C-alpha positions as CSV (number, residue, x, y, z in Angstrom):
1,M,177.0,-7.5,20.3
2,A,175.9,-8.8,23.3
3,G,173.5,-11.4,23.5
4,A,169.8,-10.9,25.3
5,A,169.9,-11.6,29.2
6,A,169.1,-14.6,30.0
7,P,165.8,-14.9,32.0
8,A,165.8,-15.0,36.0
9,W,164.2,-17.7,36.2
10,V,163.3,-20.5,34.2
11,P,159.6,-21.4,34.7
12,D,159.6,-25.4,34.1
13,E,162.6,-25.7,36.4
14,L,160.8,-24.6,39.4
15,D,158.4,-28.0,41.3
16,D,154.4,-26.2,43.2
17,L,157.0,-25.6,46.3
18,A,158.8,-23.0,44.8
19,L,156.3,-21.5,42.7
20,V,154.0,-21.1,45.9
21,E,156.5,-19.2,47.6
22,R,157.1,-16.9,44.7
23,A,153.4,-16.2,44.1
24,R,153.2,-15.2,48.1
25,R,155.8,-13.3,46.9
26,R,152.9,-11.8,43.7
27,D,155.5,-13.4,41.2
28,Q,152.4,-13.2,38.2
29,E,154.2,-15.2,36.4
30,A,154.1,-17.7,39.4
31,F,150.9,-17.3,39.4
32,R,150.0,-17.8,35.4
33,L,152.1,-21.1,35.2
34,I,150.3,-22.7,38.7
35,M,147.0,-22.2,36.9
36,Q,148.5,-23.8,33.0
37,R,149.6,-26.6,35.5
38,H,146.9,-27.1,37.3
39,N,143.3,-25.7,35.3
40,R,142.8,-29.5,33.6
41,R,142.4,-31.6,36.6
42,L,140.4,-29.1,38.7
43,Y,138.8,-28.4,35.2
44,R,137.7,-32.0,34.8
45,V,137.2,-32.3,38.2
46,A,134.5,-29.6,38.6
47,R,132.7,-30.3,35.0
48,G,132.7,-34.2,36.7
49,I,130.9,-32.3,40.0
50,L,128.7,-29.6,37.9
51,G,127.9,-30.7,34.8
52,D,128.3,-27.7,33.0
53,D,131.2,-26.3,31.4
54,S,129.9,-22.8,32.7
55,E,129.8,-23.6,35.3
56,A,132.7,-25.9,35.4
57,E,134.7,-22.5,34.1
58,D,133.4,-20.8,37.4
59,I,134.2,-23.0,40.1
60,V,138.3,-23.1,39.1
61,Q,138.3,-19.1,39.0
62,E,137.1,-19.4,41.9
63,T,139.4,-22.2,43.2
64,Y,142.6,-20.2,42.4
65,L,141.1,-16.7,44.0
66,R,140.6,-18.4,47.5
67,A,144.2,-20.3,46.9
68,F,145.6,-17.0,45.7
69,T,144.5,-14.8,48.6
70,H,145.2,-17.7,51.1
71,L,148.7,-19.0,50.3
72,D,149.5,-19.0,53.7
73,G,147.2,-21.9,54.1
74,F,149.2,-24.2,52.3
75,R,152.5,-25.1,53.8
76,G,153.7,-28.5,51.8
77,D,152.2,-31.8,54.4
78,A,150.2,-32.6,51.0
79,R,150.7,-32.0,46.9
80,L,149.3,-28.8,46.0
81,S,147.6,-30.7,43.3
82,T,145.7,-32.2,46.0
83,W,145.0,-28.6,48.4
84,L,143.9,-27.3,44.8
85,T,141.6,-30.0,44.2
86,R,139.9,-29.9,47.8
87,I,139.1,-26.5,47.1
88,A,137.7,-27.0,43.8
89,V,135.3,-29.9,45.0
90,N,134.3,-28.0,47.7
91,E,133.3,-25.1,45.8
92,A,131.7,-27.0,43.1
93,L,129.9,-29.4,46.1
94,G,128.7,-25.7,47.5
95,R,127.5,-25.2,43.9
96,L,125.4,-27.8,43.3
97,R,123.6,-27.5,46.8
98,Q,123.1,-24.1,46.0
99,R,121.0,-25.2,42.9
100,R,119.4,-28.5,43.7
101,P,117.8,-30.2,46.9
102,L,120.0,-32.6,49.6
103,F,119.3,-36.1,49.0
104,D,121.2,-38.8,50.3
105,L,124.0,-40.0,47.8
106,N,123.5,-43.4,49.6
107,V,120.1,-44.4,48.1
108,L,121.9,-44.5,44.9
109,D,124.1,-47.4,45.8
110,T,121.2,-49.1,45.6
111,M,120.2,-48.0,42.3
112,D,118.7,-50.4,39.3
113,D,121.6,-50.7,36.9
114,Q,119.1,-51.0,34.4
115,G,117.0,-48.1,32.7
116,E,119.3,-45.4,33.9
117,A,120.3,-44.1,30.4
118,E,119.5,-44.7,26.8
119,V,120.6,-46.7,23.9
120,I,122.3,-44.4,21.7
121,F,123.7,-46.4,18.3
122,L,126.8,-45.1,17.3
123,P,127.7,-44.7,13.6
124,S,131.6,-46.5,12.9
125,A,134.2,-44.3,12.2
126,A,136.8,-44.9,9.8
127,R,140.6,-44.5,11.2
128,D,142.1,-43.5,7.0
129,G,142.8,-40.2,8.1
130,G,142.0,-36.8,6.6
131,P,138.8,-34.8,7.5
132,E,136.7,-37.2,7.9
133,E,138.1,-39.4,10.5
134,A,138.6,-36.0,12.3
135,A,134.7,-35.4,12.2
136,A,134.0,-38.9,13.7
137,R,136.3,-38.5,16.3
138,A,135.1,-35.0,17.5
139,Q,131.2,-36.5,16.9
140,A,132.4,-39.2,19.1
141,R,134.2,-37.7,21.9
142,R,130.7,-35.4,22.3
143,L,128.6,-38.8,22.9
144,L,131.1,-39.7,26.2
145,E,131.1,-36.7,27.0
146,D,127.6,-36.2,27.0
147,A,126.8,-39.9,28.1
148,I,129.3,-38.4,31.2
149,D,126.8,-36.3,31.7
150,R,123.7,-38.3,31.8
151,L,125.7,-40.4,34.5
152,P,123.9,-39.9,38.2
153,D,125.6,-37.1,39.7
154,A,127.7,-39.2,42.4
155,F,128.7,-41.7,39.5
156,R,129.8,-38.6,37.4
157,M,132.0,-37.5,40.5
158,V,133.7,-40.1,40.9
159,F,133.9,-41.6,37.4
160,M,135.3,-37.8,36.1
161,M,138.5,-38.6,38.6
162,R,139.1,-41.6,38.4
163,E,139.2,-42.6,35.0
164,V,139.5,-39.1,33.4
165,E,141.6,-37.2,35.5
166,Q,143.1,-41.0,36.8
167,M,143.4,-40.3,39.9
168,S,143.7,-43.4,42.4
169,V,141.1,-44.5,44.5
170,D,142.2,-43.5,47.3
171,E,143.1,-39.6,47.0
172,T,138.7,-39.6,45.4
173,A,138.0,-41.3,48.2
174,V,139.7,-38.9,50.1
175,Q,138.7,-35.5,47.8
176,L,134.8,-36.8,48.2
177,G,134.9,-38.2,51.8
178,L,134.2,-41.3,50.3
179,L,135.2,-45.1,51.3
180,A,137.9,-46.2,49.2
181,E,135.1,-48.9,48.7
182,T,132.9,-46.9,48.0
183,V,134.7,-45.0,45.1
184,R,135.0,-48.5,44.0
185,T,131.8,-49.5,43.4
186,R,130.3,-45.7,42.1
187,L,132.4,-46.5,40.2
188,H,132.3,-49.7,38.6
189,R,128.3,-48.9,38.3
190,A,129.3,-45.8,36.3
191,R,130.9,-48.4,33.6
192,R,128.0,-50.4,33.7
193,L,125.4,-47.1,32.7
194,L,127.7,-45.8,29.6
195,R,128.7,-49.6,28.6
196,Q,125.1,-49.1,27.7
197,T,125.4,-45.9,25.9
198,L,128.5,-46.8,24.1
199,T,130.2,-49.5,21.9
200,R,133.9,-50.4,23.5
201,S,135.6,-48.8,20.4
202,F,135.1,-45.1,21.9
203,T,136.6,-46.3,25.3
204,A,140.2,-44.7,23.6
205,T,138.6,-41.2,23.5
206,L,138.7,-40.7,27.6
207,A,142.3,-38.9,26.9
208,D,140.6,-36.5,24.5
209,A,137.7,-35.9,26.5
210,F,136.7,-32.2,28.0
211,P,139.8,-30.9,27.0
212,F,140.8,-27.4,28.5
213,D,144.3,-26.0,27.3
214,G,145.2,-23.8,24.1
215,A,143.3,-20.8,24.0
216,R,140.5,-21.9,26.5
217,C,143.2,-22.1,28.8
218,E,145.1,-19.1,28.2
219,R,141.6,-17.3,29.0
220,M,141.2,-18.5,32.1
221,T,144.1,-17.8,33.0
222,A,144.1,-14.5,32.4
223,A,140.7,-13.8,33.9
224,V,141.7,-15.2,37.0
225,L,144.7,-12.7,37.3
226,A,142.2,-9.6,36.0
227,R,140.9,-10.4,38.9
228,L,143.4,-11.9,42.0
229,P,143.8,-8.1,43.2
230,A,140.0,-7.2,44.0
231,A,140.3,-11.0,45.5
232,R,143.2,-9.6,47.8
233,D,141.3,-6.4,48.8
234,Q,138.0,-8.3,50.1
235,P,137.2,-9.5,53.9
236,S,138.1,-12.9,54.1
237,R,135.5,-15.8,54.5
238,E,137.1,-17.9,57.0
């Protein structure tokens, strides 16, 4: 009996440029893999700007719809992640401007670091394994995310990009339209504010903060794929 036929292509072996070429030919699997590769970064960046789970997911969806309907605009001069991140940043900043009055972000550079966050006394988490440890770590992550959410907007954007998503100073500066020195200054002040609410022992939880995988990732990816055909028929905003 003949064995099963091999797949026409192996997704994990394709780089982003190859995936974009397939996506231009409306290959659904290419769309799916692009999203799965970049969902977490875009979600974290959007959440860093907006400070809200639901709005961040909306921004990620809008980013992909805008990108997938304007793939001719991606010429490969920069990485696909950089191109998508720029779209997400613009979409998120646009959402932020719609819901809040404009203000001068430079004012934040002269803010007193004192009094911007309340001190939270955290319970110690035993490292003996089992349900108790899991519950303690989940609580620690929630407290960390809450502390990040309460950072001033300009500091939270930089902190999420630099510390949570591990973007470089230069890339963060380019994405936010800032000087590299401003990125360093805001990151330093964000860290100082967080130290007022968190103990050093919780810094190890950063890698687990703001997860975007599993069923959540699949749900968002499926939503974009469902909306994509209609989005192609809409008039371009450009």
